[in-house]
C-alpha positions in Angstrom: 13.8 -3.5 1.3 14.4 -6.5 3.4 12.7 -8.2 6.4 12.8 -5.4 8.9 9.5 -4.8 10.8 7.4 -2.0 9.4 6.3 0.8 11.7 4.4 4.0 11.6 6.5 7.0 10.4 8.0 9.1 13.2 6.7 12.6 13.9 9.9 14.1 15.4 8.5 17.7 15.4 10.5 20.9 14.9 14.1 21.3 15.9 14.7 22.7 19.4 14.8 26.4 19.8 18.2 26.3 21.4 20.9 23.8 22.5 24.4 24.0 24.0 26.0 22.5 20.9 25.0 23.6 17.4 26.8 22.6 14.3 25.9 23.7 10.8 27.3 22.2 7.6 26.1 23.8 4.4 27.0 23.4 0.8 25.8 24.4 -2.6 25.4 21.1 -4.5 25.6 21.7 -8.2 22.8 19.2 -8.9 19.0 19.2 -8.9 17.3 19.1 -5.5 15.7 15.7 -6.3 19.2 14.2 -6.9 20.8 15.2 -3.6 17.6 14.5 -1.7 17.5 11.0 -3.1 21.1 10.3 -2.1 20.6 11.8 1.4 17.5 9.7 2.1 19.0 6.5 0.8 21.1 6.0 3.9 21.8 2.3 3.3 23.7 3.2 0.2 26.0 5.6 2.1 28.8 3.0 2.9 29.1 2.4 -0.9 29.4 6.2 -1.6 31.3 7.4 1.5 34.5 5.8 2.6 34.1 7.0 6.2 30.9 5.0 6.7 31.3 1.5 8.1 27.6 0.4 8.0 24.1 1.7 7.9 21.2 -0.7 8.8 17.5 -0.2 9.3 16.3 -1.9 12.5 12.7 -1.0 11.6 11.3 0.7 8.5 8.5 3.2 7.9 6.6 3.9 4.7 8.1 7.4 4.5 11.6 6.0 4.0 12.6 6.5 7.6 12.5 4.2 10.6 15.1 3.3 13.2 18.5 3.3 11.7 21.8 2.0 13.1 24.8 4.0 11.7 28.5 3.7 12.1 31.3 5.9 10.7 34.9 6.6 11.4 36.4 10.0 12.1 39.9 10.1 10.6 42.8 11.6 12.5 45.6 11.1 10.1 46.3 7.3 10.0 44.0 6.8 13.0 40.3 6.1 12.3 38.2 6.6 15.4 35.0 4.5 15.2 31.7 6.0 16.1 28.2 4.5 16.2 24.7 5.8 16.9 21.1 4.7 16.5 18.5 7.3 15.3 14.8 7.6 14.6 14.5 8.9 11.1 11.6 10.8 9.5 11.5 11.7 5.8 9.4 14.5 4.4 9.4 14.1 0.6 8.2 17.6 -0.2 4.9 17.8 -2.0 4.0 21.5 -1.7 6.8 22.1 0.8 10.5 21.6 0.4 11.8 18.1 1.4 13.7 17.5 4.6 15.1 14.6 6.6 14.9 14.6 10.4 16.7 12.5 12.9 16.8 12.1 16.7 19.7 10.0 18.1 18.3 7.5 20.6 21.4 5.4 21.4 25.1 6.0 21.6 27.1 8.8 23.1 25.0 11.4 21.2 21.7 10.2 22.6 19.2 13.1 22.4 20.9 14.9 19.5 18.4 16.4 17.0 19.4 16.6 13.3 17.8 18.0 10.2 18.8 17.9 6.6 17.2 20.8 4.6 17.2 21.3 0.8 16.5 24.6 -1.0 16.7 25.1 -4.8 19.1 27.7 -6.0 19.9 28.9 -9.6 23.2 27.0 -9.6 21.9 23.8 -7.8 20.6 23.0 -4.3 21.7 24.5 -1.0 21.9 21.6 1.4 22.2 22.2 5.1 22.8 19.7 7.9 21.9 21.2 11.4 22.9 19.3 14.6 21.6 20.5 18.0 22.3 18.8 21.3 22.8 19.6 25.0 25.5 17.0 25.4 25.8 13.7 27.2 24.5 13.2 30.7 28.0 13.4 32.2 27.8 15.4 35.5 29.8 18.6 35.3 31.5 17.9 31.9 28.7 16.8 29.5 28.1 20.3 28.1 31.8 21.1 27.8 32.4 17.7 26.1 29.7 18.5 23.6 30.7 22.0 22.7 34.5 21.6 22.8 35.1 18.1 21.4 32.1 16.1 20.3 30.4 18.8 18.2 33.3 20.5 16.5 35.6 17.5 16.1 33.3 14.5 15.7 29.9 15.7 14.5 31.2 18.4 12.2 34.1 16.1 11.1 31.7 13.4 10.0 28.8 15.6 8.7 31.1 17.7 6.6 32.6 14.6 4.9 29.1 13.1 4.5 27.8 16.2 2.8 30.9 16.6 0.6 30.7 12.9 -0.5 27.0 13.0 -1.3 27.4 16.3 -3.1 30.2 14.9 -5.2 28.0 11.8 -6.1 25.0 14.0 -7.0 27.2 16.4 -9.1 28.8 13.5 -11.0 25.4 12.1 -11.8 24.1 15.5 -12.9 27.2 16.0 -15.1 26.8 12.6 -16.6 23.1 13.3 -17.3 24.0 16.5 -19.1 26.7 14.7 -21.2 24.3 12.0 -22.2 21.4 14.4 -22.9 19.0 12.8 -20.4 
């Protein structure tokens, strides 16, 4: 932790019942739930683990591990790396008697108003990890919904989220494999 202001945890509520744009990225991570959850919630470490992330910085922190987070990634198109950036409110539910989850609401950037949840469910072979994005699109008269459903969601959101999930899954799986090899 550094010198960011401390704030109360966000209470972002449930995901919307419906939205124009919905993307789902899901993967069976062959690692314990605690391992993938720890990597997913440690967003400041993502640029070290994920080559498509440029930076992740907390603007404010909350005791639950969330806060206001500034994120930037690139969406590769061959040799071209299209820069993206957004600021989100982040809420972390560490589990307890319920399964853990991480919830975001984008508050700045083109994707302002987007709702996101990361969900984790134990499976016999590991952890089913799901990232759900829901959004009605930018407030661009006449074209916002089309831009969200035809380009931003399938090309950018899915393109970045699928790489993020694959990269974190790989890191969790390598750590789990190393733990098995070392007997810990």
